[in-house]
Residue, then its C-alpha position, 0 to 999 in steps of 0.5 A: m753406183t760405182t765401186s771403189q777401194r776405201n782410202p786408208v787415210d779416210s778411215v779411222t784406226y782403233s784397236p779393240p780390247d782383247s776378247v775371249i768371245v772374238d777369239r772363240i768366234q774366230r776359232a769356230f769359224p776361221s777366216d783363212e778357211l772361209r777364204e779358202r772355201a770361197r776361192a774354191t767357188n771362183l766367186v773371188e775371181r769373178e767378183r772383184k769386191f767379194d770379200a767372203v770373211a766380211l760377207f760371212y760375218t755380216l750375214s751371220l751376226g747381221f741375222a742376230a741384230g735388229s729386225d731388219r734382214s733385208v738384202q739392202a740392210f745386209l748391203e749397208r752392214f757389208v759396206e760398213m765392215s768391208d773395204c768398199d766405199e760403195l757397192s751397188y745393190a745389183t752387184f751385191h744381190g748378184w752375189f746370192s748365186p748358186p755357188f754362194v748358196a753351196l758355199l754356205r751350205e758347206i760351212l753349215d754342214d761342217a759346223i753341225e758336224n764339227l763345231d765344239t760346243r759344250s754338251a749338256e749331260l743327259s741324266g735321270r731317264l736319259e742317262r742310258f742314251r748317247d743323245v736324244l734326237i728330236a725330228d720335226g718339220s716346220i713351214v716358212s710362208l713365202y711370197q706367192d710369186a715364189a711358188d714356182v720353186y717352193a710350192a705349198t699345199g694350196d694352189d695360190q700359196a708358196g712355202l718352204k719346209l725346214h726339216l730339222t733334227e735337234s740334239l737334246s745334248t747340245g740344243l743344236p741341229a744335228r740335221y738341217q734341210t729344206t724343201d718345198a712345203k709339199t715334201q713329207e717330213r718322213s722323206q728327209l729323215p735318213t736311217g743308219e748308223w748315226v742313230a746307234g745309241a740314241l733315242v729318237l722322238l717322232d711325231l705323227g709326220f714320221y709315223d712309218f713302221w719301216l722307219f721304226d724297224r731301221i732305227d731298231q736294226n741300227n741299235g737305236w731307240f724310238v718313241s713315236r705317237v700312234k695314229d687314232d685309228a691304228n688297230f694293232e693286234i695285241v700278242e702279249e700284256l706286259r702289265t696285269w691288273r687286279g679284278n675284272s680287268i679286260p683281257l687284251e691278249g689276242e685282241s685288236l686295239q680298236d675293239v677293246l680301247d673304248d671299253l678300258q678303265r685302267q690308267e695305263i696300257d702296256v702290251r706288245i703288238t704286231l705290226s706288218f710292213e715292207r722291209k724292202r721298199g717296193s717289195s711285195t713281201s711284207t715283214t711282221r715286227t713286235f714292238r711295245l705299245v703303251g698308253v697313258w690316260n689323259e684326264d683333260t682329253e679323256k682319252y689314252h695317249l698312245y705310243l710305240t716304242n722299243l724301250s723295255k718295260d723293265d727300264y721304262s714304265a709306261p709313265d716314263i715313256a710318256q715323260l720321254y716324248r715331252a722333250r719333243w717340246e725342245i724342237e718346237l722352241l728351237f723353231k720358235e727361236l729360228k723364226s722370231r729371233f732369226g727372222l725366218d718368218e720375215i723372208n721378203t724376197t721371191d728370189p730362190y737363191v736369196i731364200e735359200a741363202l737366208v735360210i742357211m744363214a739363220a741356222i749358222s747365226l743360231l750356231m754362232s749364237r750358241v758358240i758365244v753363249d757357250e764361251l760366256r758360260k765358261l767365262d762365268a764359271k771361271q769368275r765364279e771360281s775365283a769369287d766369294d761363296a755367294t757368287a760361286s753358288s749362283p746358278q749357271l747362266p741361263r742359255r736363252r738369257c744369253s742368246h738375248a744378250v747376243e742379240r741385243h749386242a750383235h752388231l757390236i760383236q761384229l765390229y769387234v771381230m772385224l777390227d780384230l781381223g784388221y778391218e778399219l772403221p769407215d768414214l762415218d760421214e761418207l758412209l752415211l752419205w752413201a747410204s742416204r743417196d737414192p739409188n734411182p736418181h733419174r726416177p721422177r719424184l711425185r712433187e716433180q710430176v705434179e709440178s711439171g709432168e705430163f698428164w696421161 
């Protein structure tokens, strides 16, 4: 197919009503900044039809609309909104290149760092923390032919691992990285001043004494599950029990664990590790180990933490750890609502672009939800008492509403930016034409094709 500029006479001019949602989207992702970032990649100079703004909104809002997230589907949505009547699949596919992936990565990193969304106030057990950070990893299965770049644990498998740290106060990623499926979660979680004042919740994928020490050294707190075979030396009991309870001080954990009959364990233990990676010299630290008896599994759930007993009891620590479920919900949202479980390509640049765009779409959705809540609160202030006392809009219900109307949101944004509605007849004709017109049809082959 050839590419050509749309004739303005063939377009339909329409001015949508003012929308605070559209205004909020454009403030979050300004079109001028998108164009400036694109110019820095040289994509604009090399590709005459490359429209960074139209492509960005096509991908970010297209991810939330419908179930078809193929390159062909995005091409058709791009043509709907851009100033192109026709654009070949090969040209559009070629835009998914290293410079474009780098552009998306820059947009995502900037949004994670600077996006202004309403943070939920932490209260109760969480009140003392600046934030609660939940780290985890999840594997996205890919076609086997992608294994050269995205190797998985099996010889005949391919997979991408998404490494995510969620902020509980915003419900958004604070860190978002991708690797092949073989990469360990621990290697993708840096430590430093960013953990100061925050509680970090860690599962066994991050079970690393050096990591616990670094969080503590940077004035952060942590709660981590403990491996079943962990055998720490107990140096102090933090809670005493009446009667003939087994003394724990000076004992090894595994030597006494099966004989305990108390509901809670609350002790200090020592652990040794290399404070400097690669060093043969080990360091010893003392941390708190708590356990809470679980009636269903008939065993203790054990946790390591640097939170003090004066502030948090053993059951409190177990309750704090339950907040890790939030990141499972976030992974579920990325995979189900934004299609990360349905990546139908083996091109590594397309894969990387789609995974990054899923995160940007999530952020876009949260921006819209945040504005909907503000709009709802404003309306309730001027409403009657019954309406004013109604609960805040549920975030996930808002997200579903955004998903159902994402295509319309994209249309409103593009019209507000000065794009024109396409000629519907010509658009449908273009989308219906066979991109391979010279390929013989089955009936033609049956009627007159040669037999071999």
